[in-house]
C-alpha positions in Angstrom: 2.2 13.9 -9.0 4.5 11.4 -7.2 1.8 10.7 -4.7 -0.7 10.0 -7.5 2.0 7.8 -9.2 2.4 5.8 -6.0 -1.3 5.4 -5.7 -1.7 4.2 -9.3 -2.0 0.4 -8.4 -4.4 1.2 -5.6 -6.7 3.3 -7.8 -6.7 0.7 -10.5 -7.4 -2.0 -7.9 -10.4 0.0 -6.6 -11.7 0.8 -10.1 -11.5 -2.8 -11.5 -13.1 -4.2 -8.3 -16.0 -1.8 -8.5 -16.4 -2.4 -12.3 -16.4 -6.2 -11.6 -19.0 -5.8 -8.9 -21.3 -4.1 -11.3 -20.5 -6.3 -14.2 -20.1 -9.7 -12.6 -20.7 -11.9 -15.6 -18.3 -9.8 -17.8 -15.7 -9.9 -15.0 -16.1 -13.7 -14.7 -15.7 -14.1 -18.5 -12.5 -12.0 -18.5 -11.2 -13.8 -15.4 -11.9 -17.2 -16.9 -10.2 -16.2 -20.1 -7.0 -14.7 -18.7 -6.7 -16.1 -15.1 -8.0 -19.7 -15.4 -4.5 -21.0 -16.0 -3.2 -19.3 -12.8 -6.1 -20.4 -10.6 -6.0 -23.7 -8.7 -8.7 -25.8 -10.2 -8.9 -23.6 -13.3 -12.3 -22.0 -12.5 -13.0 -18.4 -11.8 -16.4 -18.1 -10.1 -18.9 -15.2 -10.4 -18.3 -14.2 -6.8 -14.5 -14.4 -7.0 -14.0 -12.6 -10.3 -14.0 -9.0 -9.1 -11.3 -9.5 -6.4 -9.2 -11.7 -8.6 -9.2 -9.3 -11.6 -8.5 -6.3 -9.3 -5.6 -8.2 -7.7 -4.1 -9.2 -11.1 -4.4 -5.6 -12.3 -2.7 -4.3 -9.2 0.2 -6.7 -9.8 0.6 -5.6 -13.4 0.3 -1.9 -12.5 3.1 -2.2 -9.9 5.3 -4.0 -12.5 4.5 -1.3 -15.1 5.4 1.4 -12.5 8.9 0.0 -12.0 9.4 -0.7 -15.7 8.5 2.9 -16.5 11.0 4.3 -14.0 13.7 2.0 -15.2 13.1 2.9 -18.8 13.4 6.6 -17.9 16.6 6.0 -16.0 15.0 6.9 -12.7 15.8 5.4 -9.3 13.3 3.0 -8.0 12.6 3.6 -4.3 13.1 0.7 -2.0 9.5 1.1 -0.8 8.3 0.4 -4.4 10.5 -2.7 -4.7 9.1 -3.9 -1.3 5.6 -3.2 -2.5 6.2 -5.2 -5.7 7.5 -8.2 -3.7 4.6 -8.1 -1.3 1.9 -7.7 -4.0 3.4 -10.5 -6.1 3.5 -12.9 -3.1 0.2 -12.1 -1.5 -1.6 -11.2 -4.8 -0.3 -14.3 -6.4 -1.5 -16.4 -3.5 -4.9 -14.8 -3.8 -5.2 -15.6 -7.4 -3.8 -19.2 -7.2 -5.8 -20.2 -4.1 -8.8 -17.9 -5.2 -8.8 -16.7 -1.6 -9.1 -13.0 -0.9 -7.6 -13.4 2.6 -4.1 -13.1 1.2 -4.6 -9.8 -0.6 -6.4 -8.4 2.5 -3.2 -9.0 4.5 -1.0 -7.2 1.9 -1.5 -3.6 3.3 -0.9 -4.7 6.8 2.4 -6.5 5.9 3.5 -3.4 4.0 2.7 -1.1 6.9 4.4 -3.3 9.4 7.5 -3.6 7.1 7.7 0.2 7.0 7.3 0.4 10.8 10.0 -2.3 11.3 12.4 -0.5 9.0 12.0 2.8 10.7 12.3 1.3 14.2 15.3 -1.0 13.3 17.2 1.9 11.6 16.8 4.2 14.6 17.5 1.6 17.3 20.3 -0.4 15.8 21.8 1.6 12.9 21.4 5.0 14.6 19.9 6.3 11.4 16.6 8.2 11.3 15.0 7.4 7.9 12.3 10.1 8.3 15.0 12.7 8.9 16.9 11.5 5.8 13.7 12.0 3.7 12.6 15.3 5.2 15.7 17.2 6.4 16.0 19.1 3.1 12.5 20.5 3.6 12.8 21.4 7.3 15.3 21.6 10.1 14.4 20.2 13.5 16.2 19.4 16.8 17.5 15.9 17.1 15.1 14.9 19.8 12.1 16.0 17.7 13.4 14.0 14.7 13.4 10.9 17.0 9.8 11.6 18.1 8.7 12.1 14.5 10.3 8.8 13.5 8.6 7.0 16.4 5.3 8.6 15.6 5.4 7.1 12.1 6.3 3.7 13.6 3.2 4.0 15.8 1.1 5.2 12.8 2.1 2.3 10.6 1.5 -0.3 13.3 -1.9 1.2 14.0 -2.8 1.3 10.3 -1.8 -2.4 9.9 -4.1 -3.4 12.8 -6.9 -1.2 11.5 -6.7 -2.8 8.0 -7.1 -6.2 9.5 -10.0 -5.1 11.6 -11.8 -3.7 8.6 -10.8 -6.6 6.3 -12.2 -9.3 8.6 -15.1 -7.6 10.2 -16.7 -6.0 7.2 -17.5 -7.0 3.6 -14.9 -7.1 0.9 -16.5 -4.2 -0.8 -16.2 -2.1 2.4 -12.6 -3.1 2.8 -11.9 -2.0 -0.8 -13.4 1.4 -0.1 -11.4 1.7 3.1 -8.2 0.6 1.3 -8.4 3.7 -0.9 -10.4 6.3 0.9 -10.0 5.4 4.5 -6.3 4.7 4.5 -5.5 7.7 2.4 -7.8 10.0 4.5 -6.2 8.8 7.7 -2.7 9.3 6.3 -3.5 12.9 5.1 -5.0 13.7 8.5 -1.9 12.3 10.3 0.4 14.3 8.1 -1.6 17.5 8.6 -1.7 17.1 12.4 1.9 16.3 12.6 2.9 19.2 10.4 0.9 21.6 12.6 2.6 20.2 15.7 6.1 20.4 14.2 5.7 23.9 12.9 6.7 25.5 16.2 9.8 23.4 16.4 11.2 24.2 13.0 14.6 25.9 13.2 15.4 29.0 11.2 18.0 28.4 8.4 21.5 29.3 9.6 
């Protein structure tokens, strides 16, 4: 459920973009009505409407996520605050400049922020963030925890580069598909492979 909750803005982004592709005139009409005041020049074109609407919905969805958690007295993860900051900056730039390049950079910036946080914490703060998140579920030797942390650093760096490759070598529609299905599929595959590799190192409870 938490995973689906975290995916909420991405799923809405995908859904709105696909709807906008199939209903371009309606998307343009809605975009012109609600986004014209936020767009430089005040004009939402037929071609721009799907990505601009999808971006606006993703920003709103992330804000709603955080608002929902705060209303229920729940702690908002640092990653969610970071995601909000990045989507507001890059999504806002996409809408204002009516340029999809900014939103295409958003996943890469988020991935690389994750990688930087994991690497910085391990190297300079002597704190393994992956261990902090997972040690209640499993017990591993210290050396293995370091390797797990570094493997996530490498994964996030690779995902950031892969996102840029897809974003700027394929159509926007292909990138949107990759953003939901490709990225999530690769993450699931990475987690499964890593879990299988770690299973033989798990210590028995004392």
